[in-house]
C-alpha distance (Angstrom), angle and dihedral (degrees) to the residues before:
residue distance angle dihedral
X1 . . .
X2 3.86 . .
X3 3.81 106.0 .
X4 3.84 97.2 -148.8
X5 3.85 93.5 49.7
X6 3.84 90.9 48.6
X7 3.85 89.9 47.7
X8 3.81 91.3 49.8
X9 3.87 91.0 48.9
X10 3.76 93.4 50.9
X11 3.82 88.9 50.9
X12 3.78 88.2 49.9
X13 3.78 90.2 52.9
X14 3.79 92.9 48.7
X15 3.91 89.0 57.2
X16 3.76 87.7 72.1
X17 3.91 92.8 76.5
X18 3.76 116.3 111.9
X19 3.83 114.2 -149.4
X20 3.68 123.5 -158.0
X21 3.75 119.4 -80.1
X22 3.75 111.5 -81.2
X23 3.75 96.6 30.4
X24 3.87 118.7 105.5
X25 3.78 116.8 -105.8
X26 3.77 115.3 -92.4
X27 3.87 113.8 -101.7
X28 3.81 117.4 -146.5
X29 3.74 136.6 -165.1
X30 3.75 134.1 179.3
X31 3.82 90.3 -144.6
X32 3.86 135.3 48.8
X33 3.79 101.9 -88.8
X34 3.82 124.8 -140.8
X35 3.80 88.1 -129.8
X36 3.88 134.5 11.3
X37 3.69 134.1 -141.8
X38 3.73 103.7 -146.8
X39 2.98 130.4 -90.6
X40 3.81 91.4 39.6
X41 3.74 136.0 163.1
X42 3.84 120.8 -158.0
X43 3.75 140.8 171.8
X44 3.75 111.8 -123.8
X45 3.79 133.8 162.8
X46 3.65 121.1 8.4
X47 3.78 137.8 -177.9
X48 3.87 126.2 -153.2
X49 3.83 125.4 -151.0
X50 3.78 105.0 -158.5
X51 3.83 129.3 -151.8
X52 3.87 98.7 17.3
X53 3.76 85.2 160.4
X54 3.92 132.1 26.3
X55 3.85 123.3 -71.4
X56 3.78 97.3 14.0
X57 3.79 91.2 -63.6
X58 3.81 98.4 136.6
X59 3.89 137.3 32.4
X60 3.69 130.5 175.9
X61 3.80 121.3 -144.2
X62 3.87 120.6 -164.6
X63 3.76 105.3 -161.5
X64 3.81 122.6 -164.6
X65 3.87 110.7 -152.9
X66 3.87 125.6 -179.2
X67 3.68 130.3 -152.9
X68 3.83 113.8 -160.0
X69 3.91 121.9 -169.1
X70 3.84 125.9 -167.9
X71 3.73 123.5 -101.8
X72 3.78 101.3 -137.2
X73 3.83 86.0 125.9
X74 3.73 117.0 7.3
X75 3.79 98.1 -147.6
X76 3.78 93.6 46.8
X77 3.90 91.2 46.1
X78 3.80 91.3 52.8
X79 3.84 92.1 47.6
X80 3.88 86.3 52.7
X81 3.76 90.7 48.8
X82 3.86 91.8 47.9
X83 3.67 90.4 52.8
X84 3.77 90.8 52.8
X85 3.73 92.5 47.8
X86 4.01 94.6 51.7
X87 3.63 117.7 123.6
X88 3.78 92.2 -125.5
X89 3.73 142.1 -0.9
X90 3.79 131.7 86.7
X91 3.84 94.8 -67.9
X92 3.79 92.8 48.8
X93 3.80 115.8 119.4
X94 3.82 89.7 -163.4
X95 3.73 91.6 55.7
X96 3.83 95.1 45.2
X97 3.76 91.6 49.3
X98 3.67 98.6 44.5
X99 3.75 89.1 49.7
X100 3.81 85.6 71.0
X101 3.96 87.1 65.7
X102 3.78 85.4 92.8
X103 3.86 127.7 -141.9
X104 3.73 119.5 -45.9
X105 3.82 109.0 -70.3
X106 3.80 91.9 22.5
X107 3.80 128.6 110.2
X108 3.75 119.5 -111.0
X109 3.84 129.4 -113.2
X110 3.81 91.6 24.6
X111 3.85 94.5 -53.4
X112 3.88 96.8 -43.7
X113 3.78 95.6 108.9
X114 3.89 140.8 20.6
X115 3.73 94.3 -127.2
X116 3.85 147.2 -30.3
X117 3.64 141.1 -152.6
X118 3.86 132.7 -167.1
X119 3.73 96.9 -136.4
X120 3.79 105.9 -179.1
X121 3.69 151.0 -18.6
X122 3.85 118.9 -125.2
X123 3.74 142.7 161.9
X124 3.89 99.9 43.3
X125 3.82 96.2 -175.5
X126 3.73 151.0 95.8
X127 3.85 115.1 -50.6
X128 3.88 128.4 -165.9
X129 3.79 113.0 -145.4
X130 3.81 116.6 176.2
X131 3.81 90.5 -22.0
X132 3.71 96.8 -49.8
X133 3.74 124.8 109.7
X134 3.88 122.7 -131.0
X135 3.77 136.5 174.9
X136 3.75 106.8 -123.7
X137 3.84 151.4 133.8
X138 3.72 142.2 -142.5
X139 3.81 125.9 -113.9
X140 3.94 116.1 -155.0
X141 3.82 110.8 -149.0
X142 3.76 124.8 -172.6
X143 3.72 117.0 -149.8
X144 3.85 126.2 -176.4
X145 3.74 127.0 -169.0
X146 3.77 147.2 128.5
X147 3.81 118.4 -43.3
């Protein structure tokens, strides 16, 4: 798997979320941006476990993604973040990203990986990005594919 192509495909999948009316559309990048337009989803750090099967046939990527929401109104920002972190529904990042798994028997992320799973949410807190504070959280995604 090529990590940058996988990260870009995850960001593309995240763009499918539909936020409630009146909330700015979610912007998404497959890389850590210099500046964000909130709400913003991006793929950040990742680890690779090589050789999970013989002859380089399988690698595992654990990808840490962040979603940052503005703070114009703390309560409203946290409601928006909660909608993005829901396990299902039109604004759920988990549902949007896991929709990129493809149909049974198909590869995930348009053929870039065997499968993926949004494993958990963590770090619901304030984040500083380029000197600006945002309420946000991390999503941990496990991706498996050819080595």
